[in-house]
The first five atom37 places (N, CA, C, CB, O) and aatype in JSON, in Angstrom:
{
  "aatype": [12, 0, 0, 16, 15, 0, 14, 7, 0, 11, 5, 14, 13, 14, 3, 0, 13, 7, 14, 7, 5, 0, 13, 16, 10, 7, 16, 10, 10, 6, 14, 3, 10, 16, 1, 12, 0, 0, 5, 19, 1, 5, 18, 0, 3, 10, 14, 10, 7, 7, 16, 3, 0, 15, 19, 9, 0, 9, 0, 6, 1, 10, 7, 0, 16, 16, 9, 0, 16, 19, 3, 1, 1, 8, 18, 16, 9, 19, 1, 14, 1, 8, 16, 1, 0, 13, 16, 10, 10, 14, 0],
  "atom_mask": [
    [1, 1, 1, 1, 1],
    [1, 1, 1, 1, 1],
    [1, 1, 1, 1, 1],
    [1, 1, 1, 1, 1],
    [1, 1, 1, 1, 1],
    [1, 1, 1, 1, 1],
    [1, 1, 1, 1, 1],
    [1, 1, 1, 0, 1],
    [1, 1, 1, 1, 1],
    [1, 1, 1, 1, 1],
    [1, 1, 1, 1, 1],
    [1, 1, 1, 1, 1],
    [1, 1, 1, 1, 1],
    [1, 1, 1, 1, 1],
    [1, 1, 1, 1, 1],
    [1, 1, 1, 1, 1],
    [1, 1, 1, 1, 1],
    [1, 1, 1, 0, 1],
    [1, 1, 1, 1, 1],
    [1, 1, 1, 0, 1],
    [1, 1, 1, 1, 1],
    [1, 1, 1, 1, 1],
    [1, 1, 1, 1, 1],
    [1, 1, 1, 1, 1],
    [1, 1, 1, 1, 1],
    [1, 1, 1, 0, 1],
    [1, 1, 1, 1, 1],
    [1, 1, 1, 1, 1],
    [1, 1, 1, 1, 1],
    [1, 1, 1, 1, 1],
    [1, 1, 1, 1, 1],
    [1, 1, 1, 1, 1],
    [1, 1, 1, 1, 1],
    [1, 1, 1, 1, 1],
    [1, 1, 1, 1, 1],
    [1, 1, 1, 1, 1],
    [1, 1, 1, 1, 1],
    [1, 1, 1, 1, 1],
    [1, 1, 1, 1, 1],
    [1, 1, 1, 1, 1],
    [1, 1, 1, 1, 1],
    [1, 1, 1, 1, 1],
    [1, 1, 1, 1, 1],
    [1, 1, 1, 1, 1],
    [1, 1, 1, 1, 1],
    [1, 1, 1, 1, 1],
    [1, 1, 1, 1, 1],
    [1, 1, 1, 1, 1],
    [1, 1, 1, 0, 1],
    [1, 1, 1, 0, 1],
    [1, 1, 1, 1, 1],
    [1, 1, 1, 1, 1],
    [1, 1, 1, 1, 1],
    [1, 1, 1, 1, 1],
    [1, 1, 1, 1, 1],
    [1, 1, 1, 1, 1],
    [1, 1, 1, 1, 1],
    [1, 1, 1, 1, 1],
    [1, 1, 1, 1, 1],
    [1, 1, 1, 1, 1],
    [1, 1, 1, 1, 1],
    [1, 1, 1, 1, 1],
    [1, 1, 1, 0, 1],
    [1, 1, 1, 1, 1],
    [1, 1, 1, 1, 1],
    [1, 1, 1, 1, 1],
    [1, 1, 1, 1, 1],
    [1, 1, 1, 1, 1],
    [1, 1, 1, 1, 1],
    [1, 1, 1, 1, 1],
    [1, 1, 1, 1, 1],
    [1, 1, 1, 1, 1],
    [1, 1, 1, 1, 1],
    [1, 1, 1, 1, 1],
    [1, 1, 1, 1, 1],
    [1, 1, 1, 1, 1],
    [1, 1, 1, 1, 1],
    [1, 1, 1, 1, 1],
    [1, 1, 1, 1, 1],
    [1, 1, 1, 1, 1],
    [1, 1, 1, 1, 1],
    [1, 1, 1, 1, 1],
    [1, 1, 1, 1, 1],
    [1, 1, 1, 1, 1],
    [1, 1, 1, 1, 1],
    [1, 1, 1, 1, 1],
    [1, 1, 1, 1, 1],
    [1, 1, 1, 1, 1],
    [1, 1, 1, 1, 1],
    [1, 1, 1, 1, 1],
    [1, 1, 1, 1, 1]
  ],
  "atom_positions": [
    [[-69.28, 6.44, 60.26], [-70.22, 5.51, 59.67], [-71.47, 6.27, 59.25], [-70.57, 4.38, 60.67], [-71.91, 7.17, 59.96]],
    [[-72.03, 5.93, 58.12], [-73.23, 6.6, 57.61], [-74.44, 6.24, 58.45], [-73.47, 6.22, 56.14], [-74.48, 5.19, 59.09]],
    [[-75.42, 7.11, 58.43], [-76.67, 6.86, 59.14], [-77.34, 5.62, 58.57], [-77.61, 8.08, 59.06], [-77.23, 5.35, 57.37]],
    [[-78.05, 4.88, 59.41], [-78.68, 3.64, 58.97], [-80.1, 3.85, 58.45], [-78.71, 2.64, 60.09], [-80.66, 2.96, 57.82]],
    [[-80.67, 5.01, 58.71], [-82.02, 5.25, 58.22], [-82.25, 6.74, 58.05], [-83.07, 4.64, 59.18], [-81.59, 7.57, 58.68]],
    [[-83.19, 7.06, 57.19], [-83.54, 8.46, 56.95], [-84.41, 8.97, 58.09], [-84.26, 8.62, 55.6], [-85.15, 8.19, 58.7]],
    [[-84.33, 10.26, 58.4], [-85.19, 10.81, 59.45], [-86.66, 10.51, 59.16], [-84.98, 12.34, 59.59], [-87.13, 10.7, 58.04]],
    [[-87.37, 10.05, 60.16], [-88.8, 9.76, 60.01], [-89.11, 8.44, 59.34], [0.0, 0.0, 0.0], [-90.28, 8.12, 59.14]],
    [[-88.09, 7.65, 58.99], [-88.33, 6.39, 58.26], [-89.11, 5.38, 59.09], [-87.01, 5.77, 57.84], [-89.83, 4.56, 58.53]],
    [[-88.98, 5.42, 60.4], [-89.65, 4.45, 61.26], [-91.14, 4.73, 61.42], [-89.0, 4.42, 62.62], [-91.91, 3.81, 61.69]],
    [[-91.55, 5.95, 61.25], [-92.95, 6.32, 61.51], [-93.95, 5.54, 60.66], [-93.13, 7.79, 61.26], [-94.88, 4.97, 61.24]],
    [[-93.83, 5.46, 59.33], [-94.83, 4.72, 58.55], [-94.57, 3.22, 58.49], [-94.89, 5.26, 57.14], [-95.38, 2.47, 57.94]],
    [[-93.46, 2.76, 59.03], [-93.06, 1.36, 58.92], [-94.13, 0.39, 59.37], [-91.81, 1.14, 59.72], [-94.43, -0.54, 58.62]],
    [[-94.74, 0.52, 60.57], [-95.77, -0.44, 60.98], [-97.0, -0.45, 60.08], [-96.19, -0.14, 62.39], [-97.71, -1.46, 60.03]],
    [[-97.26, 0.62, 59.39], [-98.42, 0.67, 58.5], [-98.28, -0.25, 57.29], [-98.64, 2.09, 58.03], [-99.27, -0.52, 56.61]],
    [[-97.08, -0.73, 57.0], [-96.86, -1.6, 55.85], [-97.25, -3.05, 56.13], [-95.41, -1.54, 55.44], [-97.17, -3.89, 55.23]],
    [[-97.66, -3.36, 57.35], [-98.02, -4.72, 57.73], [-99.52, -4.85, 57.92], [-97.29, -5.14, 59.0], [-100.2, -3.89, 58.28]],
    [[-100.03, -6.05, 57.67], [-101.44, -6.31, 57.89], [-102.11, -6.8, 56.63], [0.0, 0.0, 0.0], [-101.48, -6.9, 55.58]],
    [[-103.41, -7.11, 56.73], [-104.16, -7.64, 55.58], [-104.09, -6.69, 54.39], [-105.62, -7.88, 55.96], [-104.37, -5.5, 54.5]],
    [[-103.72, -7.25, 53.24], [-103.66, -6.48, 52.01], [-102.46, -5.57, 51.89], [0.0, 0.0, 0.0], [-102.36, -4.8, 50.93]],
    [[-101.54, -5.64, 52.82], [-100.35, -4.79, 52.77], [-99.18, -5.54, 52.13], [-99.97, -4.32, 54.19], [-99.29, -6.72, 51.8]],
    [[-98.08, -4.84, 51.97], [-96.93, -5.37, 51.25], [-96.16, -6.46, 52.0], [-95.99, -4.26, 50.92], [-95.51, -7.3, 51.37]],
    [[-96.23, -6.48, 53.32], [-95.41, -7.38, 54.11], [-96.26, -8.26, 55.02], [-94.41, -6.6, 54.93], [-97.37, -7.9, 55.41]],
    [[-95.71, -9.42, 55.35], [-96.35, -10.3, 56.32], [-95.36, -10.55, 57.46], [-96.8, -11.65, 55.66], [-94.15, -10.43, 57.28]],
    [[-95.87, -10.9, 58.6], [-95.03, -11.2, 59.75], [-94.77, -12.7, 59.81], [-95.68, -10.7, 61.05], [-95.66, -13.51, 59.57]],
    [[-93.53, -13.06, 60.15], [-93.17, -14.45, 60.31], [-93.33, -14.87, 61.76], [0.0, 0.0, 0.0], [-93.36, -14.02, 62.66]],
    [[-93.42, -16.16, 61.99], [-93.56, -16.7, 63.34], [-92.28, -17.42, 63.72], [-94.77, -17.66, 63.44], [-91.74, -18.2, 62.93]],
    [[-91.8, -17.16, 64.91], [-90.6, -17.82, 65.41], [-90.97, -19.22, 65.89], [-89.95, -16.99, 66.55], [-91.86, -19.38, 66.73]],
    [[-90.28, -20.22, 65.36], [-90.52, -21.61, 65.74], [-89.33, -22.15, 66.52], [-90.77, -22.48, 64.5], [-88.24, -21.57, 66.49]],
    [[-89.55, -23.23, 67.22], [-88.49, -23.8, 68.06], [-87.19, -24.08, 67.3], [-88.98, -25.08, 68.68], [-86.12, -23.76, 67.83]],
    [[-87.22, -24.65, 66.09], [-85.95, -24.88, 65.37], [-85.19, -23.58, 65.07], [-86.23, -25.62, 64.06], [-83.96, -23.59, 64.92]],
    [[-85.9, -22.48, 64.98], [-85.25, -21.2, 64.73], [-84.32, -20.81, 65.89], [-86.29, -20.1, 64.51], [-83.32, -20.13, 65.68]],
    [[-84.65, -21.25, 67.1], [-83.84, -20.91, 68.26], [-82.42, -21.47, 68.15], [-84.5, -21.42, 69.52], [-81.46, -20.81, 68.53]],
    [[-82.3, -22.69, 67.62], [-80.99, -23.3, 67.42], [-80.19, -22.5, 66.4], [-81.13, -24.76, 66.95], [-79.0, -22.24, 66.6]],
    [[-80.83, -22.1, 65.32], [-80.16, -21.31, 64.29], [-79.77, -19.93, 64.83], [-81.06, -21.15, 63.05], [-78.69, -19.43, 64.54]],
    [[-80.65, -19.33, 65.63], [-80.35, -18.04, 66.23], [-79.11, -18.12, 67.11], [-81.55, -17.54, 67.05], [-78.23, -17.26, 67.04]],
    [[-79.03, -19.16, 67.94], [-77.89, -19.32, 68.83], [-76.6, -19.47, 68.03], [-78.09, -20.55, 69.74], [-75.57, -18.9, 68.4]],
    [[-76.65, -20.23, 66.94], [-75.46, -20.4, 66.09], [-75.03, -19.07, 65.48], [-75.75, -21.44, 64.98], [-73.84, -18.76, 65.41]],
    [[-76.01, -18.29, 65.03], [-75.68, -16.98, 64.44], [-75.08, -16.03, 65.45], [-76.93, -16.36, 63.82], [-74.11, -15.33, 65.16]],
    [[-75.66, -15.99, 66.65], [-75.15, -15.09, 67.7], [-73.7, -15.47, 68.02], [-76.04, -15.17, 68.98], [-72.87, -14.58, 68.23]],
    [[-73.38, -16.76, 68.07], [-72.0, -17.19, 68.31], [-71.1, -16.83, 67.13], [-71.94, -18.7, 68.58], [-69.99, -16.32, 67.32]],
    [[-71.56, -17.1, 65.93], [-70.76, -16.86, 64.72], [-70.44, -15.38, 64.55], [-71.49, -17.39, 63.48], [-69.33, -15.02, 64.15]],
    [[-71.4, -14.52, 64.84], [-71.23, -13.08, 64.64], [-71.09, -12.34, 65.97], [-72.4, -12.52, 63.84], [-71.59, -11.23, 66.12]],
    [[-70.42, -12.97, 66.93], [-70.26, -12.38, 68.27], [-69.53, -11.04, 68.23], [-69.52, -13.33, 69.17], [-69.72, -10.21, 69.11]],
    [[-68.71, -10.82, 67.22], [-67.96, -9.57, 67.14], [-68.81, -8.4, 66.64], [-66.79, -9.75, 66.24], [-68.34, -7.26, 66.69]],
    [[-70.03, -8.63, 66.17], [-70.87, -7.51, 65.7], [-71.33, -6.6, 66.83], [-72.1, -8.06, 64.98], [-71.08, -5.4, 66.7]],
    [[-71.93, -6.98, 67.88], [-72.57, -8.25, 68.21], [-73.96, -8.35, 67.56], [-72.69, -8.4, 69.73], [-74.67, -7.36, 67.41]],
    [[-74.32, -9.56, 67.2], [-75.64, -9.82, 66.64], [-76.58, -10.17, 67.78], [-75.59, -10.98, 65.58], [-76.32, -11.1, 68.54]],
    [[-77.66, -9.44, 67.9], [-78.63, -9.67, 68.97], [-79.71, -10.66, 68.58], [0.0, 0.0, 0.0], [-79.78, -11.1, 67.43]],
    [[-80.53, -11.0, 69.53], [-81.59, -11.97, 69.33], [-82.64, -11.56, 68.33], [0.0, 0.0, 0.0], [-83.15, -12.39, 67.58]],
    [[-82.98, -10.28, 68.31], [-84.02, -9.83, 67.38], [-83.57, -10.0, 65.94], [-84.38, -8.37, 67.65], [-84.29, -10.58, 65.13]],
    [[-82.39, -9.49, 65.61], [-81.91, -9.63, 64.23], [-81.66, -11.09, 63.89], [-80.61, -8.82, 64.03], [-81.95, -11.52, 62.77]],
    [[-81.14, -11.87, 64.83], [-80.9, -13.29, 64.58], [-82.22, -14.02, 64.32], [-80.17, -13.94, 65.77], [-82.27, -14.94, 63.5]],
    [[-83.3, -13.62, 65.0], [-84.59, -14.28, 64.78], [-85.14, -13.95, 63.4], [-85.6, -13.88, 65.86], [-85.7, -14.82, 62.73]],
    [[-84.99, -12.72, 62.96], [-85.45, -12.34, 61.62], [-84.69, -13.13, 60.56], [-85.27, -10.82, 61.38], [-85.28, -13.63, 59.6]],
    [[-83.39, -13.25, 60.73], [-82.56, -13.99, 59.77], [-82.93, -15.47, 59.77], [-81.06, -13.82, 60.09], [-83.05, -16.08, 58.71]],
    [[-83.12, -16.06, 60.95], [-83.5, -17.48, 61.04], [-84.84, -17.74, 60.36], [-83.55, -17.92, 62.51], [-84.99, -18.73, 59.64]],
    [[-85.81, -16.88, 60.59], [-87.13, -17.04, 59.96], [-87.01, -16.88, 58.45], [-88.14, -16.01, 60.54], [-87.6, -17.65, 57.69]],
    [[-86.26, -15.89, 58.0], [-86.08, -15.67, 56.56], [-85.43, -16.89, 55.91], [-85.21, -14.41, 56.31], [-85.85, -17.31, 54.83]],
    [[-84.44, -17.46, 56.56], [-83.8, -18.66, 56.01], [-84.81, -19.81, 55.9], [-82.61, -19.08, 56.89], [-84.88, -20.48, 54.87]],
    [[-85.57, -20.02, 56.95], [-86.54, -21.12, 56.96], [-87.61, -20.94, 55.88], [-87.21, -21.24, 58.32], [-88.01, -21.91, 55.24]],
    [[-88.05, -19.72, 55.69], [-89.1, -19.44, 54.71], [-88.57, -19.23, 53.3], [-89.88, -18.23, 55.13], [-89.34, -19.17, 52.34]],
    [[-87.25, -19.12, 53.16], [-86.67, -18.84, 51.85], [-86.85, -17.4, 51.43], [0.0, 0.0, 0.0], [-86.74, -17.08, 50.24]],
    [[-87.12, -16.54, 52.37], [-87.31, -15.11, 52.07], [-85.97, -14.45, 51.79], [-88.04, -14.39, 53.24], [-84.99, -14.68, 52.51]],
    [[-85.92, -13.64, 50.76], [-84.68, -12.96, 50.43], [-84.78, -11.45, 50.6], [-84.28, -13.28, 49.0], [-83.79, -10.73, 50.45]],
    [[-85.97, -10.96, 50.92], [-86.19, -9.53, 51.12], [-86.62, -9.28, 52.55], [-87.23, -8.98, 50.12], [-87.51, -9.96, 53.07]],
    [[-85.98, -8.31, 53.19], [-86.29, -7.95, 54.57], [-86.56, -6.46, 54.64], [-85.12, -8.35, 55.52], [-85.81, -5.65, 54.09]],
    [[-87.63, -6.11, 55.33], [-87.95, -4.7, 55.57], [-87.33, -4.31, 56.9], [-89.5, -4.44, 55.58], [-87.63, -4.91, 57.93]],
    [[-86.47, -3.31, 56.88], [-85.78, -2.88, 58.1], [-85.31, -1.45, 57.96], [-84.59, -3.81, 58.42], [-85.02, -0.98, 56.85]],
    [[-85.23, -0.77, 59.06], [-84.61, 0.56, 59.08], [-83.22, 0.47, 59.7], [-85.5, 1.57, 59.86], [-82.51, 1.47, 59.77]],
    [[-82.82, -0.72, 60.14], [-81.51, -0.96, 60.73], [-80.76, -1.92, 59.8], [-81.62, -1.55, 62.18], [-80.91, -3.13, 59.92]],
    [[-79.98, -1.38, 58.91], [-79.35, -2.16, 57.86], [-78.05, -2.85, 58.28], [-79.08, -1.28, 56.7], [-77.61, -3.78, 57.6]],
    [[-77.43, -2.43, 59.34], [-76.07, -2.86, 59.68], [-75.89, -4.38, 59.69], [-75.7, -2.31, 61.03], [-75.05, -4.9, 58.97]],
    [[-76.67, -5.08, 60.5], [-76.47, -6.52, 60.65], [-76.84, -7.29, 59.38], [-77.27, -7.03, 61.81], [-76.2, -8.29, 59.05]],
    [[-77.86, -6.83, 58.69], [-78.33, -7.56, 57.52], [-77.41, -7.43, 56.32], [-79.71, -7.09, 57.14], [-77.51, -8.22, 55.38]],
    [[-76.5, -6.46, 56.33], [-75.52, -6.35, 55.25], [-74.26, -7.14, 55.55], [-75.17, -4.89, 55.01], [-73.46, -7.39, 54.65]],
    [[-74.06, -7.53, 56.81], [-72.87, -8.26, 57.21], [-73.12, -9.77, 57.26], [-72.38, -7.77, 58.57], [-72.3, -10.55, 56.78]],
    [[-74.24, -10.17, 57.85], [-74.56, -11.59, 58.01], [-74.84, -12.22, 56.65], [-75.8, -11.78, 58.96], [-75.53, -11.64, 55.81]],
    [[-74.28, -13.4, 56.44], [-74.5, -14.15, 55.2], [-75.5, -15.27, 55.45], [-73.16, -14.72, 54.64], [-75.17, -16.25, 56.13]],
    [[-76.71, -15.13, 54.92], [-77.71, -16.18, 55.12], [-77.34, -17.46, 54.37], [-79.09, -15.68, 54.66], [-76.57, -17.44, 53.41]],
    [[-77.91, -18.56, 54.83], [-77.62, -19.87, 54.22], [-78.22, -20.03, 52.82], [-78.14, -20.97, 55.11], [-77.65, -20.73, 51.98]],
    [[-79.33, -19.4, 52.57], [-80.13, -19.7, 51.38], [-79.97, -18.7, 50.23], [-81.56, -19.78, 51.76], [-80.53, -18.92, 49.16]],
    [[-79.24, -17.63, 50.43], [-79.06, -16.64, 49.38], [-77.74, -15.9, 49.63], [-80.27, -15.64, 49.32], [-77.24, -15.89, 50.75]],
    [[-77.2, -15.3, 48.61], [-75.91, -14.61, 48.77], [-76.02, -13.43, 49.72], [-75.39, -14.14, 47.41], [-75.13, -13.19, 50.53]],
    [[-77.12, -12.69, 49.62], [-77.35, -11.54, 50.49], [-78.83, -11.22, 50.47], [-76.5, -10.3, 50.02], [-79.55, -11.61, 49.55]],
    [[-79.28, -10.51, 51.5], [-80.67, -10.07, 51.55], [-80.86, -8.8, 50.74], [-81.11, -9.83, 53.0], [-79.96, -7.98, 50.64]],
    [[-82.03, -8.66, 50.16], [-82.47, -7.39, 49.6], [-83.17, -6.65, 50.73], [-83.43, -7.58, 48.34], [-84.07, -7.19, 51.37]],
    [[-82.74, -5.43, 50.99], [-83.28, -4.67, 52.12], [-84.19, -3.55, 51.66], [-82.15, -4.11, 52.97], [-83.85, -2.8, 50.74]],
    [[-85.34, -3.44, 52.3], [-86.3, -2.38, 52.01], [-86.52, -1.56, 53.27], [-87.64, -2.96, 51.5], [-86.53, -2.14, 54.35]],
    [[-86.69, -0.27, 53.2], [-86.68, 0.5, 51.95], [-85.26, 0.58, 51.39], [-87.25, 1.91, 52.17], [-84.28, 0.57, 52.13]],
    [[-85.18, 0.68, 50.06], [-83.89, 0.69, 49.35], [-83.07, 1.9, 49.69], [-84.11, 0.64, 47.85], [-81.96, 2.05, 49.18]]
  ]
}
């Protein structure tokens, strides 16, 4: 299997968040927990963990189609409800 991220890709990642930056952080809400549980059951063979399931649930609720991640594996397999596939950054 190919590497999921380039060496050093995680180092500048947190710098992309905050006021005036390219990305914003989502908030986990109670309804997201139900969706997370459904995803973890549906993708039990991955296995899909709580962190990735929470990002996907928030993205679905917000209608977000782009996700910033250095761990591409789960986001290329899981099919969100609101779009055919996520656009993953960095490309």
